[in-house]
C-alpha positions in Angstrom: -2.3 24.0 -42.9 -0.9 20.5 -43.7 0.4 20.0 -47.2 -1.2 16.9 -48.8 1.2 14.3 -50.2 1.0 13.5 -53.9 -1.3 10.7 -55.0 0.4 7.3 -55.3 1.7 6.1 -58.6 0.0 3.0 -60.0 1.0 0.6 -62.8 -1.3 -1.3 -65.1 -1.4 -3.1 -68.4 -1.9 -0.6 -71.3 -3.1 -0.9 -74.9 -0.6 -0.2 -77.7 -2.5 2.9 -78.5 -2.3 4.2 -74.9 1.4 3.4 -74.8 2.1 5.1 -78.2 0.0 8.2 -77.1 2.2 8.6 -74.1 5.5 8.3 -76.0 4.3 11.0 -78.4 4.3 13.4 -75.4 8.0 12.8 -74.8 10.7 14.5 -76.8 12.9 11.5 -76.4 12.4 7.8 -75.7 14.2 4.8 -77.0 12.6 3.0 -80.0 13.3 -0.2 -77.9 10.5 1.0 -75.6 7.9 1.5 -78.3 5.0 -1.0 -78.7 6.2 -1.6 -82.3 9.4 -3.2 -81.0 7.3 -6.0 -79.5 6.6 -7.1 -83.1 10.3 -7.2 -83.9 11.0 -9.4 -80.8 8.1 -11.8 -81.5 9.9 -14.7 -79.8 9.4 -12.9 -76.5 6.0 -12.4 -74.9 5.4 -8.7 -74.5 3.3 -6.2 -72.5 2.8 -2.5 -72.5 2.7 -0.8 -69.1 1.3 2.6 -68.1 2.2 4.5 -64.9 -0.7 6.7 -63.7 -1.2 9.3 -61.0 -4.7 10.6 -60.4 -5.8 8.9 -63.6 -3.1 10.8 -65.7 -0.4 8.9 -67.6 3.0 9.8 -66.2 5.1 6.9 -67.6 5.1 3.9 -69.9 7.2 0.8 -70.8 7.5 -2.1 -73.1 8.2 -5.3 -71.1 9.6 -8.4 -72.9 9.1 -11.7 -71.1 11.6 -14.6 -71.5 10.2 -17.8 -70.2 12.4 -20.3 -68.3 12.5 -23.8 -70.0 9.6 -26.0 -68.8 8.5 -23.5 -66.1 6.0 -20.7 -66.3 8.3 -18.2 -64.8 9.8 -15.2 -66.7 12.6 -12.8 -66.8 10.9 -9.4 -67.3 13.1 -7.2 -69.5 12.7 -3.5 -70.2 15.4 -2.5 -72.8 16.5 1.1 -72.4 13.5 1.7 -70.1 11.1 2.2 -68.5 10.1 5.7 -69.7 9.5 7.4 -66.3 10.8 10.4 -64.3 14.3 9.2 -63.6 15.1 12.6 -62.0 12.8 11.7 -59.1 14.4 11.6 -55.6 12.0 8.7 -54.8 12.5 6.1 -57.5 11.0 3.5 -55.2 7.6 5.1 -55.7 8.0 4.4 -59.5 9.7 1.1 -59.4 7.9 -0.7 -56.5 4.4 -0.8 -58.3 6.1 -2.0 -61.5 7.9 -4.8 -59.7 4.6 -5.8 -57.9 2.8 -5.9 -61.3 5.5 -8.0 -62.9 5.6 -10.4 -60.0 1.9 -11.0 -60.5 2.6 -11.7 -64.1 5.0 -14.5 -63.1 8.3 -12.7 -63.3 11.1 -14.3 -61.2 13.4 -11.2 -61.9 13.2 -7.8 -63.5 16.0 -6.5 -65.8 16.0 -2.9 -67.0 18.3 -0.3 -68.7 17.6 3.2 -67.3 18.0 5.7 -70.1 20.2 7.8 -67.8 23.5 9.3 -68.7 26.3 9.1 -66.0 29.3 10.5 -67.9 30.5 12.1 -71.2 33.9 12.3 -72.9 34.5 14.5 -75.9 36.2 13.4 -79.1 39.5 15.3 -78.3 39.9 13.4 -75.0 39.2 10.0 -76.6 41.7 10.7 -79.4 44.3 11.6 -76.8 43.5 8.5 -74.8 44.0 6.2 -77.8 47.4 7.9 -78.5 48.5 7.4 -74.8 50.0 3.9 -74.4 49.3 4.1 -70.6 45.5 4.5 -71.1 43.6 1.3 -71.9 40.0 2.1 -70.9 37.7 5.1 -71.3 37.0 5.1 -67.5 40.8 5.6 -66.9 40.3 9.2 -68.1 38.5 12.0 -66.3 35.2 12.6 -68.1 34.2 15.9 -69.6 31.1 15.7 -67.4 29.9 13.6 -64.5 26.1 13.7 -64.5 24.7 14.3 -61.0 21.2 13.0 -62.0 22.8 9.7 -63.3 24.8 9.3 -60.1 21.7 9.8 -58.0 19.9 7.1 -60.0 22.8 4.6 -59.5 22.8 5.4 -55.8 19.1 4.8 -55.4 19.1 1.5 -57.4 21.9 0.2 -55.2 20.0 1.1 -52.1 16.8 -0.6 -53.5 18.6 -3.9 -54.0 19.1 -3.8 -57.8 22.3 -5.4 -59.1 24.4 -3.8 -61.8 25.2 -6.0 -64.8 28.3 -4.4 -66.1 30.2 -6.8 -68.5 33.7 -6.8 -69.8 34.3 -4.2 -72.5 31.3 -2.2 -71.6 28.6 -4.4 -73.1 26.1 -5.6 -70.6 23.7 -8.6 -71.0 21.6 -6.7 -73.5 22.2 -3.1 -74.6 25.6 -1.4 -74.6 26.5 0.8 -71.6 28.6 3.1 -73.8 27.3 4.9 -76.9 28.8 7.4 -79.3 26.6 10.4 -80.2 26.7 13.7 -82.0 24.8 16.4 -80.1 22.6 18.4 -82.5 21.9 21.2 -80.0 24.5 23.5 -78.4 25.0 24.3 -74.7 22.3 27.0 -75.0 19.8 24.5 -76.5 20.2 26.2 -80.0 20.0 23.8 -83.0 23.4 23.2 -84.6 23.6 23.7 -88.4 25.1 21.4 -91.0 28.1 23.8 -91.0 28.4 23.5 -87.3 28.5 19.7 -87.3 30.8 19.6 -90.3 33.2 22.0 -88.6 33.3 19.7 -85.5 34.5 16.7 -87.6 38.1 15.9 -88.0 40.0 16.6 -91.2 39.9 13.0 -92.4 36.1 12.9 -92.1 35.6 16.2 -94.0 38.0 15.1 -96.7 36.3 11.7 -97.1 32.9 13.4 -97.4 34.3 15.6 -100.2 36.0 12.7 -101.8 32.8 10.7 -102.0 31.0 13.6 -103.6 33.8 14.1 -106.1 33.9 10.4 -106.9 30.2 10.6 -107.8 28.7 8.6 -104.8 25.0 9.0 -104.8 22.9 8.4 -101.7 19.2 7.7 -101.9 16.4 6.6 -99.7 14.4 3.4 -100.2 10.8 4.1 -101.0 7.7 2.0 -100.3 7.9 0.8 -103.9 11.6 -0.2 -103.8 11.9 -1.3 -100.2 11.6 -5.0 -100.8 14.4 -5.1 -103.4 16.4 -2.5 -101.5 16.3 -4.5 -98.3 17.5 -7.6 -100.1 20.4 -5.6 -101.6 21.2 -4.2 -98.1 21.2 -7.6 -96.6 23.5 -9.1 -99.2 26.0 -6.4 -98.5 25.5 -6.8 -94.7 26.3 -10.5 -94.9 29.5 -9.7 -96.7 30.3 -7.1 -94.0 29.6 -9.7 -91.3 32.0 -12.1 -92.9 34.7 -9.5 -93.2 34.2 -8.1 -89.7 33.5 -11.5 -88.1 30.1 -11.1 -86.5 27.0 -13.2 -86.9 24.5 -11.5 -89.3 20.7 -11.3 -88.7 18.5 -12.9 -91.3 16.7 -10.8 -94.0 13.4 -11.6 -92.3 14.5 -9.7 -89.2 15.0 -6.5 -91.2 11.7 -7.0 -93.1 9.9 -7.3 -89.7 11.8 -4.2 -88.4 10.6 -2.0 -91.3 7.0 -3.3 -91.1 6.8 -2.7 -87.4 8.7 0.6 -86.8 7.4 2.0 -90.1 3.8 1.1 -89.5 1.1 3.8 -89.7 0.4 5.2 -86.2 3.7 4.0 -84.8 5.7 6.4 -82.6 8.8 5.6 -84.6 10.2 6.3 -88.1 12.7 4.0 -89.9 14.6 4.6 -93.2 16.9 2.6 -95.4 19.8 4.5 -97.1 21.7 3.2 -100.1 25.0 4.7 -101.4 25.8 3.8 -105.0 28.9 4.4 -107.1 28.6 3.9 -110.9 25.7 1.5 -110.2 27.4 -0.5 -107.5 26.0 -0.5 -103.9 29.0 0.6 -101.8 27.3 1.3 -98.5 23.8 1.0 -96.9 22.5 1.9 -93.5 19.4 2.0 -91.3 18.2 5.2 -89.6 15.6 5.3 -86.8 13.9 8.2 -85.2 11.8 8.4 -82.0 10.8 11.9 -81.1 13.9 14.1 -81.2 16.3 11.2 -80.9 17.8 9.7 -84.1 19.9 6.5 -84.4 22.3 4.9 -86.8 21.1 1.3 -86.3 22.7 -1.0 -88.8 25.3 -0.5 -91.6 27.0 -2.4 -94.4 29.8 -1.5 -96.7 31.7 -3.0 -99.6 35.4 -3.9 -99.5 36.1 -3.4 -103.2 35.3 0.3 -103.4 36.3 1.5 -100.0 38.3 4.3 -101.6 35.2 6.1 -102.8 34.1 6.6 -99.1 30.5 5.5 -99.4 30.3 4.9 -95.6 31.2 8.6 -94.9 28.7 9.8 -97.6 25.8 7.8 -96.2 26.6 8.8 -92.6 26.7 12.4 -93.6 23.3 12.2 -95.3 21.8 10.6 -92.2 23.3 13.3 -90.0 21.9 16.0 -92.3 18.4 14.4 -92.2 18.6 14.2 -88.4 19.3 18.0 -88.4 16.4 18.6 -90.8 14.1 16.6 -88.5 15.0 19.0 -85.6 16.6 16.1 -83.7 18.5 16.7 -80.4 21.1 14.0 -81.1 22.4 11.6 -83.8 23.2 8.4 -81.9 25.8 6.1 -83.5 25.0 3.4 -80.9 27.3 1.2 -79.0 31.1 1.2 -78.5 33.2 -0.7 -76.0 35.2 1.3 -73.4 38.6 0.2 -74.8 41.1 2.8 -75.9 43.9 0.3 -76.4 45.3 0.9 -79.9 46.0 -2.9 -80.2 42.4 -3.9 -79.5 40.4 -4.7 -82.7 37.4 -2.8 -81.3 39.3 0.5 -81.3 38.9 0.9 -85.1 35.1 1.4 -84.6 35.7 4.0 -82.0 38.1 5.9 -84.2 35.6 5.9 -87.1 32.9 7.4 -84.8 35.3 9.8 -83.0 36.0 11.4 -86.4 32.5 12.8 -86.4 33.4 15.1 -83.5 30.7 13.7 -81.2 31.1 12.4 -77.7 31.2 9.0 -75.8 28.2 8.7 -73.6 28.2 6.4 -70.5 24.7 5.2 -69.4 23.8 3.7 -66.1 23.8 0.3 -67.7 21.5 -2.7 -67.1 20.3 -3.7 -63.7 18.6 -6.9 -62.3 16.3 -7.2 -59.4 15.7 -10.8 -58.3 12.1 -11.5 -57.1 12.6 -15.2 -56.6 16.3 -15.6 -55.7 16.4 -19.3 -56.1 15.0 -19.3 -59.6 17.1 -16.2 -60.5 20.3 -18.1 -59.5 19.2 -21.1 -61.6 18.6 -18.8 -64.5 22.1 -17.3 -64.2 23.6 -20.8 -64.2 21.5 -21.8 -67.3 22.6 -18.7 -69.2 26.3 -19.3 -68.4 26.0 -22.9 -69.8 24.3 -21.8 -73.0 
């Protein structure tokens, strides 16, 4: 008897409710792929997509459309998505209907960031690499693990004509290719305890957590009643942090929108604001996000004047503890560059994160598929000149 082939996968526009319902069936999906994120990126046109087989939802995505100046043609961008079966040996059956749908919507190209891990390096190896003057990049060191599934995805994308957008330092056009994360489950899928995670940290981190507690640093969560004032206090400290660390801060309105969208009733995400005070002074403040069993450290700010009370360590430890309490699989400290050069100013951020005892995680990165090659080339030139 002949074995019937599986029904084809189709892609259609979905409602936010359908999109959210699917995400709730997944243990992990990026908050950047939630319908709520569309409200944060209101300057982009957005659309929710649903993959179906035999009328059953099997995938979902948030698409952000950036319009070309004066032309009704769009770059269709799926940050850290789509949420599909990336372990499939036939990615074309998932991606082809998506591309066809986006082409009908006026897309001249598709950009996506498959949430697929390709390699991992543990904290001990990274520390050794920083100390070794002959090592300048993470990729110059043998990884702890090379992920077969990730390699298979990269191979298929290359065969299907997608172009990898790796950029200098590991940051692609949108989301970072390298993150630093603390696994909250062991090799046997058993949840790690607070004691387990604390034992994995280096001596400096453990000492700083104790020092903060001894100094009387108190960490609290913003509540619905205090959120407005607490966000303003966070932002003031964040602006000072931006001046010190030389990056461009986002406006307060951006964070207000983030909390309204990701914290809305019925959303598939949760967002929290943490504030660390010492003798009445705000010394550190951070934003924590959860989607399913994945938790993230999203934004942070710290004072220069009272660095010695270690408010940053105290607030991070509280977020890690809350991630463990939420039965999360991972606490994600987000992006790092791939530099291990001790003279590079970016290495300080890596050293701070490495002290947590986690691991550097390499993702497949972001990929482009030109639909209209002429317009896509014009877009690349336009972006280079901005």
